[in-house]
Backbone atoms as SQL, in Angstrom:
CREATE TABLE atoms (id INTEGER PRIMARY KEY, chain TEXT, resi INTEGER, resn TEXT, atom TEXT, x REAL, y REAL, z REAL);
INSERT INTO atoms VALUES
  (1, 'A', 1, 'MET', 'N', -130.973, 26.312, 180.667),
  (2, 'A', 1, 'MET', 'CA', -130.254, 27.267, 181.474),
  (3, 'A', 1, 'MET', 'C', -129.722, 26.648, 182.761),
  (4, 'A', 2, 'LEU', 'N', -130.523, 25.802, 183.380),
  (5, 'A', 2, 'LEU', 'CA', -130.134, 25.230, 184.666),
  (6, 'A', 2, 'LEU', 'C', -128.830, 24.441, 184.566),
  (7, 'A', 3, 'ALA', 'N', -128.576, 23.839, 183.423),
  (8, 'A', 3, 'ALA', 'CA', -127.350, 23.062, 183.246),
  (9, 'A', 3, 'ALA', 'C', -126.101, 23.937, 183.313),
  (10, 'A', 4, 'LYS', 'N', -126.252, 25.241, 183.086),
  (11, 'A', 4, 'LYS', 'CA', -125.115, 26.164, 183.137),
  (12, 'A', 4, 'LYS', 'C', -124.777, 26.607, 184.555),
  (13, 'A', 5, 'LEU', 'N', -125.616, 26.264, 185.515),
  (14, 'A', 5, 'LEU', 'CA', -125.441, 26.747, 186.888),
  (15, 'A', 5, 'LEU', 'C', -124.898, 25.658, 187.801),
  (16, 'A', 6, 'PRO', 'N', -124.153, 25.949, 188.817),
  (17, 'A', 6, 'PRO', 'CA', -123.736, 27.305, 189.176),
  (18, 'A', 6, 'PRO', 'C', -122.520, 27.756, 188.368),
  (19, 'A', 7, 'LEU', 'N', -122.401, 29.068, 188.231),
  (20, 'A', 7, 'LEU', 'CA', -121.186, 29.656, 187.689),
  (21, 'A', 7, 'LEU', 'C', -120.151, 29.679, 188.807),
  (22, 'A', 8, 'ALA', 'N', -118.950, 30.048, 188.492),
  (23, 'A', 8, 'ALA', 'CA', -117.861, 30.035, 189.477),
  (24, 'A', 8, 'ALA', 'C', -118.174, 30.907, 190.688),
  (25, 'A', 9, 'ALA', 'N', -117.747, 30.452, 191.845),
  (26, 'A', 9, 'ALA', 'CA', -117.917, 31.215, 193.087),
  (27, 'A', 9, 'ALA', 'C', -117.060, 32.476, 193.037),
  (28, 'A', 10, 'ASN', 'N', -117.496, 33.470, 193.808),
  (29, 'A', 10, 'ASN', 'CA', -116.708, 34.693, 193.953),
  (30, 'A', 10, 'ASN', 'C', -116.836, 35.174, 195.395),
  (31, 'A', 11, 'ALA', 'N', -116.303, 36.341, 195.706),
  (32, 'A', 11, 'ALA', 'CA', -116.320, 36.834, 197.089),
  (33, 'A', 11, 'ALA', 'C', -117.739, 36.997, 197.624),
  (34, 'A', 12, 'LYS', 'N', -118.659, 37.475, 196.787),
  (35, 'A', 12, 'LYS', 'CA', -120.042, 37.687, 197.238),
  (36, 'A', 12, 'LYS', 'C', -120.829, 36.381, 197.264),
  (37, 'A', 13, 'TRP', 'N', -120.645, 35.564, 196.263),
  (38, 'A', 13, 'TRP', 'CA', -121.404, 34.317, 196.109),
  (39, 'A', 13, 'TRP', 'C', -120.450, 33.142, 196.319),
  (40, 'A', 14, 'THR', 'N', -120.147, 32.851, 197.557),
  (41, 'A', 14, 'THR', 'CA', -119.131, 31.848, 197.883),
  (42, 'A', 14, 'THR', 'C', -119.529, 30.422, 197.513),
  (43, 'A', 15, 'GLU', 'N', -120.831, 30.153, 197.374),
  (44, 'A', 15, 'GLU', 'CA', -121.279, 28.811, 196.992),
  (45, 'A', 15, 'GLU', 'C', -121.552, 28.703, 195.494),
  (46, 'A', 16, 'GLY', 'N', -121.150, 29.712, 194.737),
  (47, 'A', 16, 'GLY', 'CA', -121.367, 29.732, 193.289),
  (48, 'A', 16, 'GLY', 'C', -122.446, 30.728, 192.922),
  (49, 'A', 17, 'VAL', 'N', -122.418, 31.151, 191.677),
  (50, 'A', 17, 'VAL', 'CA', -123.398, 32.117, 191.170),
  (51, 'A', 17, 'VAL', 'C', -124.539, 31.337, 190.539),
  (52, 'A', 18, 'TRP', 'N', -125.758, 31.603, 191.008),
  (53, 'A', 18, 'TRP', 'CA', -126.923, 30.821, 190.597),
  (54, 'A', 18, 'TRP', 'C', -127.855, 31.585, 189.669),
  (55, 'A', 19, 'ASP', 'N', -127.298, 32.472, 188.851),
  (56, 'A', 19, 'ASP', 'CA', -128.110, 33.119, 187.825),
  (57, 'A', 19, 'ASP', 'C', -127.279, 33.289, 186.563),
  (58, 'A', 20, 'VAL', 'N', -127.971, 33.311, 185.444),
  (59, 'A', 20, 'VAL', 'CA', -127.319, 33.502, 184.153),
  (60, 'A', 20, 'VAL', 'C', -128.149, 34.510, 183.363),
  (61, 'A', 21, 'GLU', 'N', -127.472, 35.371, 182.606),
  (62, 'A', 21, 'GLU', 'CA', -128.115, 36.470, 181.883),
  (63, 'A', 21, 'GLU', 'C', -128.025, 36.207, 180.380),
  (64, 'A', 22, 'PRO', 'N', -129.066, 35.586, 179.775),
  (65, 'A', 22, 'PRO', 'CA', -128.991, 35.256, 178.358),
  (66, 'A', 22, 'PRO', 'C', -129.340, 36.404, 177.409),
  (67, 'A', 23, 'PHE', 'N', -129.912, 37.512, 177.939),
  (68, 'A', 23, 'PHE', 'CA', -130.337, 38.598, 177.052),
  (69, 'A', 23, 'PHE', 'C', -130.248, 39.938, 177.769),
  (70, 'A', 24, 'LYS', 'N', -129.681, 40.932, 177.056),
  (71, 'A', 24, 'LYS', 'CA', -129.655, 42.305, 177.566),
  (72, 'A', 24, 'LYS', 'C', -129.611, 43.239, 176.368),
  (73, 'A', 25, 'LYS', 'N', -130.645, 44.107, 176.263),
  (74, 'A', 25, 'LYS', 'CA', -130.705, 45.026, 175.131),
  (75, 'A', 25, 'LYS', 'C', -131.713, 46.125, 175.420),
  (76, 'A', 26, 'GLY', 'N', -131.357, 47.344, 175.093),
  (77, 'A', 26, 'GLY', 'CA', -132.289, 48.464, 175.172),
  (78, 'A', 26, 'GLY', 'C', -132.928, 48.660, 176.532),
  (79, 'A', 27, 'GLY', 'N', -132.193, 48.445, 177.593),
  (80, 'A', 27, 'GLY', 'CA', -132.740, 48.660, 178.933),
  (81, 'A', 27, 'GLY', 'C', -133.525, 47.492, 179.497),
  (82, 'A', 28, 'VAL', 'N', -133.558, 46.364, 178.781),
  (83, 'A', 28, 'VAL', 'CA', -134.249, 45.164, 179.268),
  (84, 'A', 28, 'VAL', 'C', -133.214, 44.053, 179.461),
  (85, 'A', 29, 'THR', 'N', -133.264, 43.406, 180.616),
  (86, 'A', 29, 'THR', 'CA', -132.354, 42.298, 180.906),
  (87, 'A', 29, 'THR', 'C', -133.173, 41.090, 181.338),
  (88, 'A', 30, 'LEU', 'N', -132.882, 39.944, 180.750),
  (89, 'A', 30, 'LEU', 'CA', -133.534, 38.689, 181.098),
  (90, 'A', 30, 'LEU', 'C', -132.536, 37.833, 181.871),
  (91, 'A', 31, 'VAL', 'N', -132.956, 37.339, 183.035),
  (92, 'A', 31, 'VAL', 'CA', -132.080, 36.546, 183.896),
  (93, 'A', 31, 'VAL', 'C', -132.804, 35.266, 184.307),
  (94, 'A', 32, 'PHE', 'N', -132.108, 34.141, 184.241),
  (95, 'A', 32, 'PHE', 'CA', -132.613, 32.891, 184.797),
  (96, 'A', 32, 'PHE', 'C', -131.961, 32.731, 186.157),
  (97, 'A', 33, 'PHE', 'N', -132.771, 32.576, 187.216),
  (98, 'A', 33, 'PHE', 'CA', -132.292, 32.582, 188.599),
  (99, 'A', 33, 'PHE', 'C', -132.770, 31.317, 189.295),
  (100, 'A', 34, 'ALA', 'N', -131.836, 30.547, 189.830),
  (101, 'A', 34, 'ALA', 'CA', -132.167, 29.294, 190.516),
  (102, 'A', 34, 'ALA', 'C', -131.266, 29.143, 191.741),
  (103, 'A', 35, 'PRO', 'N', -131.495, 29.951, 192.775),
  (104, 'A', 35, 'PRO', 'CA', -130.616, 29.914, 193.948),
  (105, 'A', 35, 'PRO', 'C', -130.724, 28.592, 194.691),
  (106, 'A', 36, 'ARG', 'N', -129.691, 28.277, 195.416),
  (107, 'A', 36, 'ARG', 'CA', -129.682, 27.096, 196.261),
  (108, 'A', 36, 'ARG', 'C', -129.352, 27.532, 197.679),
  (109, 'A', 37, 'GLY', 'N', -130.184, 27.133, 198.616),
  (110, 'A', 37, 'GLY', 'CA', -129.928, 27.457, 200.025),
  (111, 'A', 37, 'GLY', 'C', -130.435, 28.814, 200.437),
  (112, 'A', 38, 'ILE', 'N', -129.701, 29.863, 200.077),
  (113, 'A', 38, 'ILE', 'CA', -130.042, 31.219, 200.514),
  (114, 'A', 38, 'ILE', 'C', -130.072, 32.148, 199.311),
  (115, 'A', 39, 'ASP', 'N', -131.070, 33.020, 199.259),
  (116, 'A', 39, 'ASP', 'CA', -131.144, 34.081, 198.258),
  (117, 'A', 39, 'ASP', 'C', -130.531, 35.325, 198.892),
  (118, 'A', 40, 'HIS', 'N', -129.399, 35.757, 198.393),
  (119, 'A', 40, 'HIS', 'CA', -128.671, 36.877, 198.984),
  (120, 'A', 40, 'HIS', 'C', -129.113, 38.246, 198.474),
  (121, 'A', 41, 'GLN', 'N', -129.992, 38.288, 197.496),
  (122, 'A', 41, 'GLN', 'CA', -130.338, 39.589, 196.928),
  (123, 'A', 41, 'GLN', 'C', -131.114, 40.456, 197.912),
  (124, 'A', 42, 'THR', 'N', -131.057, 41.756, 197.700),
  (125, 'A', 42, 'THR', 'CA', -131.805, 42.703, 198.535),
  (126, 'A', 42, 'THR', 'C', -132.697, 43.559, 197.651),
  (127, 'A', 43, 'PHE', 'N', -132.110, 44.403, 196.824),
  (128, 'A', 43, 'PHE', 'CA', -132.901, 45.198, 195.885),
  (129, 'A', 43, 'PHE', 'C', -132.061, 45.483, 194.648),
  (130, 'A', 44, 'HIS', 'N', -132.724, 46.020, 193.617),
  (131, 'A', 44, 'HIS', 'CA', -132.062, 46.344, 192.357),
  (132, 'A', 44, 'HIS', 'C', -132.423, 47.769, 191.956),
  (133, 'A', 45, 'ASP', 'N', -131.656, 48.318, 191.029),
  (134, 'A', 45, 'ASP', 'CA', -131.896, 49.685, 190.560),
  (135, 'A', 45, 'ASP', 'C', -132.958, 49.758, 189.475),
  (136, 'A', 46, 'GLU', 'N', -133.445, 48.614, 188.998),
  (137, 'A', 46, 'GLU', 'CA', -134.480, 48.577, 187.966),
  (138, 'A', 46, 'GLU', 'C', -135.742, 47.910, 188.506),
  (139, 'A', 47, 'ASP', 'N', -136.883, 48.227, 187.871),
  (140, 'A', 47, 'ASP', 'CA', -138.105, 47.466, 188.123),
  (141, 'A', 47, 'ASP', 'C', -137.873, 46.055, 187.582),
  (142, 'A', 48, 'GLU', 'N', -138.666, 45.099, 188.091),
  (143, 'A', 48, 'GLU', 'CA', -138.516, 43.743, 187.577),
  (144, 'A', 48, 'GLU', 'C', -139.789, 42.920, 187.741),
  (145, 'A', 49, 'PHE', 'N', -139.914, 41.939, 186.881),
  (146, 'A', 49, 'PHE', 'CA', -140.932, 40.906, 186.993),
  (147, 'A', 49, 'PHE', 'C', -140.230, 39.586, 187.263),
  (148, 'A', 50, 'TYR', 'N', -140.833, 38.765, 188.118),
  (149, 'A', 50, 'TYR', 'CA', -140.396, 37.388, 188.325),
  (150, 'A', 50, 'TYR', 'C', -141.480, 36.473, 187.784),
  (151, 'A', 51, 'PHE', 'N', -141.097, 35.513, 186.955),
  (152, 'A', 51, 'PHE', 'CA', -141.992, 34.491, 186.428),
  (153, 'A', 51, 'PHE', 'C', -141.512, 33.162, 187.011),
  (154, 'A', 52, 'ILE', 'N', -142.242, 32.634, 187.992),
  (155, 'A', 52, 'ILE', 'CA', -141.814, 31.426, 188.691),
  (156, 'A', 52, 'ILE', 'C', -141.991, 30.220, 187.767),
  (157, 'A', 53, 'VAL', 'N', -140.893, 29.538, 187.474),
  (158, 'A', 53, 'VAL', 'CA', -140.896, 28.398, 186.559),
  (159, 'A', 53, 'VAL', 'C', -141.239, 27.107, 187.286),
  (160, 'A', 54, 'ARG', 'N', -140.607, 26.907, 188.430),
  (161, 'A', 54, 'ARG', 'CA', -140.863, 25.676, 189.180),
  (162, 'A', 54, 'ARG', 'C', -140.507, 25.890, 190.640),
  (163, 'A', 55, 'GLY', 'N', -141.003, 24.978, 191.466),
  (164, 'A', 55, 'GLY', 'CA', -140.742, 25.052, 192.896),
  (165, 'A', 55, 'GLY', 'C', -141.783, 25.880, 193.631),
  (166, 'A', 56, 'SER', 'N', -141.548, 26.037, 194.922),
  (167, 'A', 56, 'SER', 'CA', -142.447, 26.822, 195.771),
  (168, 'A', 56, 'SER', 'C', -141.637, 27.386, 196.926),
  (169, 'A', 57, 'GLY', 'N', -142.246, 28.314, 197.645),
  (170, 'A', 57, 'GLY', 'CA', -141.590, 28.952, 198.785),
  (171, 'A', 57, 'GLY', 'C', -142.289, 30.246, 199.129),
  (172, 'A', 58, 'ASP', 'N', -141.532, 31.185, 199.643),
  (173, 'A', 58, 'ASP', 'CA', -142.058, 32.506, 199.990),
  (174, 'A', 58, 'ASP', 'C', -141.246, 33.568, 199.271),
  (175, 'A', 59, 'ILE', 'N', -141.933, 34.615, 198.819),
  (176, 'A', 59, 'ILE', 'CA', -141.256, 35.808, 198.344),
  (177, 'A', 59, 'ILE', 'C', -141.576, 36.908, 199.345),
  (178, 'A', 60, 'VAL', 'N', -140.566, 37.637, 199.765),
  (179, 'A', 60, 'VAL', 'CA', -140.741, 38.736, 200.709),
  (180, 'A', 60, 'VAL', 'C', -140.428, 40.018, 199.951),
  (181, 'A', 61, 'ILE', 'N', -141.454, 40.860, 199.782),
  (182, 'A', 61, 'ILE', 'CA', -141.310, 42.128, 199.068),
  (183, 'A', 61, 'ILE', 'C', -141.625, 43.247, 200.034),
  (184, 'A', 62, 'ASP', 'N', -140.630, 44.062, 200.319),
  (185, 'A', 62, 'ASP', 'CA', -140.777, 45.196, 201.235),
  (186, 'A', 62, 'ASP', 'C', -141.375, 44.761, 202.572),
  (187, 'A', 63, 'GLY', 'N', -140.928, 43.602, 203.053),
  (188, 'A', 63, 'GLY', 'CA', -141.370, 43.087, 204.346),
  (189, 'A', 63, 'GLY', 'C', -142.641, 42.264, 204.321),
  (190, 'A', 64, 'LYS', 'N', -143.337, 42.208, 203.177),
  (191, 'A', 64, 'LYS', 'CA', -144.579, 41.432, 203.076),
  (192, 'A', 64, 'LYS', 'C', -144.279, 40.052, 202.488),
  (193, 'A', 65, 'ARG', 'N', -144.602, 39.014, 203.237),
  (194, 'A', 65, 'ARG', 'CA', -144.346, 37.626, 202.837),
  (195, 'A', 65, 'ARG', 'C', -145.559, 37.058, 202.100),
  (196, 'A', 66, 'THR', 'N', -145.298, 36.427, 200.946),
  (197, 'A', 66, 'THR', 'CA', -146.343, 35.795, 200.148),
  (198, 'A', 66, 'THR', 'C', -145.843, 34.429, 199.689),
  (199, 'A', 67, 'ALA', 'N', -146.670, 33.406, 199.834),
  (200, 'A', 67, 'ALA', 'CA', -146.312, 32.075, 199.335),
  (201, 'A', 67, 'ALA', 'C', -146.381, 32.081, 197.811),
  (202, 'A', 68, 'PHE', 'N', -145.416, 31.410, 197.168),
  (203, 'A', 68, 'PHE', 'CA', -145.435, 31.310, 195.712),
  (204, 'A', 68, 'PHE', 'C', -145.333, 29.858, 195.287),
  (205, 'A', 69, 'THR', 'N', -145.748, 29.615, 194.045),
  (206, 'A', 69, 'THR', 'CA', -145.618, 28.309, 193.414),
  (207, 'A', 69, 'THR', 'C', -145.419, 28.527, 191.919),
  (208, 'A', 70, 'ALA', 'N', -145.089, 27.475, 191.203),
  (209, 'A', 70, 'ALA', 'CA', -144.853, 27.564, 189.764),
  (210, 'A', 70, 'ALA', 'C', -146.049, 28.198, 189.062),
  (211, 'A', 71, 'GLY', 'N', -145.769, 29.100, 188.132),
  (212, 'A', 71, 'GLY', 'CA', -146.808, 29.793, 187.385),
  (213, 'A', 71, 'GLY', 'C', -147.123, 31.175, 187.920),
  (214, 'A', 72, 'ASP', 'N', -146.686, 31.485, 189.132),
  (215, 'A', 72, 'ASP', 'CA', -146.943, 32.807, 189.707),
  (216, 'A', 72, 'ASP', 'C', -146.034, 33.855, 189.071),
  (217, 'A', 73, 'VAL', 'N', -146.511, 35.105, 189.078),
  (218, 'A', 73, 'VAL', 'CA', -145.760, 36.241, 188.547),
  (219, 'A', 73, 'VAL', 'C', -145.780, 37.348, 189.587),
  (220, 'A', 74, 'TYR', 'N', -144.630, 37.993, 189.794),
  (221, 'A', 74, 'TYR', 'CA', -144.524, 39.083, 190.772),
  (222, 'A', 74, 'TYR', 'C', -143.820, 40.270, 190.146),
  (223, 'A', 75, 'TYR', 'N', -144.308, 41.459, 190.482),
  (224, 'A', 75, 'TYR', 'CA', -143.680, 42.711, 190.069),
  (225, 'A', 75, 'TYR', 'C', -143.017, 43.332, 191.290),
  (226, 'A', 76, 'VAL', 'N', -141.780, 43.798, 191.133),
  (227, 'A', 76, 'VAL', 'CA', -141.057, 44.460, 192.214),
  (228, 'A', 76, 'VAL', 'C', -140.516, 45.781, 191.676),
  (229, 'A', 77, 'GLU', 'N', -140.886, 46.873, 192.328),
  (230, 'A', 77, 'GLU', 'CA', -140.385, 48.183, 191.917),
  (231, 'A', 77, 'GLU', 'C', -138.906, 48.327, 192.236),
  (232, 'A', 78, 'ALA', 'N', -138.238, 49.184, 191.490),
  (233, 'A', 78, 'ALA', 'CA', -136.821, 49.463, 191.715),
  (234, 'A', 78, 'ALA', 'C', -136.582, 49.900, 193.154),
  (235, 'A', 79, 'LYS', 'N', -135.466, 49.445, 193.705),
  (236, 'A', 79, 'LYS', 'CA', -134.988, 49.821, 195.040),
  (237, 'A', 79, 'LYS', 'C', -135.854, 49.319, 196.200),
  (238, 'A', 80, 'VAL', 'N', -136.823, 48.436, 195.922),
  (239, 'A', 80, 'VAL', 'CA', -137.639, 47.848, 196.986),
  (240, 'A', 80, 'VAL', 'C', -136.959, 46.551, 197.446),
  (241, 'A', 81, 'PRO', 'N', -136.678, 46.414, 198.746),
  (242, 'A', 81, 'PRO', 'CA', -136.043, 45.189, 199.242),
  (243, 'A', 81, 'PRO', 'C', -136.922, 43.967, 198.981),
  (244, 'A', 82, 'HIS', 'N', -136.293, 42.892, 198.531),
  (245, 'A', 82, 'HIS', 'CA', -137.033, 41.655, 198.271),
  (246, 'A', 82, 'HIS', 'C', -136.062, 40.484, 198.244),
  (247, 'A', 83, 'ARG', 'N', -136.613, 39.283, 198.461),
  (248, 'A', 83, 'ARG', 'CA', -135.823, 38.057, 198.415),
  (249, 'A', 83, 'ARG', 'C', -136.779, 36.861, 198.436),
  (250, 'A', 84, 'PHE', 'N', -136.244, 35.723, 198.064),
  (251, 'A', 84, 'PHE', 'CA', -136.978, 34.466, 198.152),
  (252, 'A', 84, 'PHE', 'C', -136.502, 33.729, 199.394),
  (253, 'A', 85, 'GLU', 'N', -137.434, 33.110, 200.115),
  (254, 'A', 85, 'GLU', 'CA', -137.108, 32.364, 201.328),
  (255, 'A', 85, 'GLU', 'C', -137.863, 31.040, 201.335),
  (256, 'A', 86, 'ASN', 'N', -137.353, 30.095, 202.101),
  (257, 'A', 86, 'ASN', 'CA', -138.020, 28.798, 202.310),
  (258, 'A', 86, 'ASN', 'C', -138.372, 28.108, 200.995),
  (259, 'A', 87, 'PHE', 'N', -137.534, 28.270, 199.979),
  (260, 'A', 87, 'PHE', 'CA', -137.856, 27.708, 198.669),
  (261, 'A', 87, 'PHE', 'C', -137.360, 26.269, 198.551),
  (262, 'A', 88, 'THR', 'N', -138.055, 25.523, 197.708),
  (263, 'A', 88, 'THR', 'CA', -137.715, 24.124, 197.477),
  (264, 'A', 88, 'THR', 'C', -136.424, 24.016, 196.659),
  (265, 'A', 89, 'ASP', 'N', -135.812, 22.841, 196.707),
  (266, 'A', 89, 'ASP', 'CA', -134.541, 22.625, 196.011),
  (267, 'A', 89, 'ASP', 'C', -134.654, 22.777, 194.498),
  (268, 'A', 90, 'ASP', 'N', -135.863, 22.636, 193.956),
  (269, 'A', 90, 'ASP', 'CA', -136.043, 22.742, 192.509),
  (270, 'A', 90, 'ASP', 'C', -136.481, 24.134, 192.056),
  (271, 'A', 91, 'PHE', 'N', -136.472, 25.119, 192.953),
  (272, 'A', 91, 'PHE', 'CA', -136.934, 26.472, 192.623),
  (273, 'A', 91, 'PHE', 'C', -136.120, 27.090, 191.486),
  (274, 'A', 92, 'ALA', 'N', -136.841, 27.692, 190.533),
  (275, 'A', 92, 'ALA', 'CA', -136.223, 28.440, 189.441),
  (276, 'A', 92, 'ALA', 'C', -137.207, 29.497, 188.957),
  (277, 'A', 93, 'THR', 'N', -136.679, 30.641, 188.545),
  (278, 'A', 93, 'THR', 'CA', -137.524, 31.731, 188.066),
  (279, 'A', 93, 'THR', 'C', -136.809, 32.506, 186.968),
  (280, 'A', 94, 'TRP', 'N', -137.588, 33.065, 186.057),
  (281, 'A', 94, 'TRP', 'CA', -137.069, 34.060, 185.125),
  (282, 'A', 94, 'TRP', 'C', -137.305, 35.418, 185.756),
  (283, 'A', 95, 'ALA', 'N', -136.351, 36.314, 185.605),
  (284, 'A', 95, 'ALA', 'CA', -136.504, 37.694, 186.053),
  (285, 'A', 95, 'ALA', 'C', -136.286, 38.598, 184.845),
  (286, 'A', 96, 'VAL', 'N', -137.174, 39.571, 184.685),
  (287, 'A', 96, 'VAL', 'CA', -137.044, 40.556, 183.615),
  (288, 'A', 96, 'VAL', 'C', -136.851, 41.911, 184.274),
  (289, 'A', 97, 'PHE', 'N', -135.693, 42.515, 184.053),
  (290, 'A', 97, 'PHE', 'CA', -135.373, 43.839, 184.590),
  (291, 'A', 97, 'PHE', 'C', -135.582, 44.874, 183.495),
  (292, 'A', 98, 'PHE', 'N', -136.159, 46.027, 183.891),
  (293, 'A', 98, 'PHE', 'CA', -136.381, 47.086, 182.895),
  (294, 'A', 98, 'PHE', 'C', -136.383, 48.444, 183.564);
């Protein structure tokens, strides 16, 4: 998946799009996310799980900062503000939206 990134830049993601969606069916969406520099996301309309594949940094969920590393899993409820910060250049995660 990482070889497909970044996708073309757009107005929102001026440095390129750093996620790819390989699966979507029956209300479940699988996304591979590997941001570079800044994570611009805030919240989503669906619940989600993050499965950290590699790298380390901080995840901020509803204002609470937690250090993460490869192998960690996080659940984020729909409409709860969240983002990744201070992440290493090799950071990548799978996200499952439902």
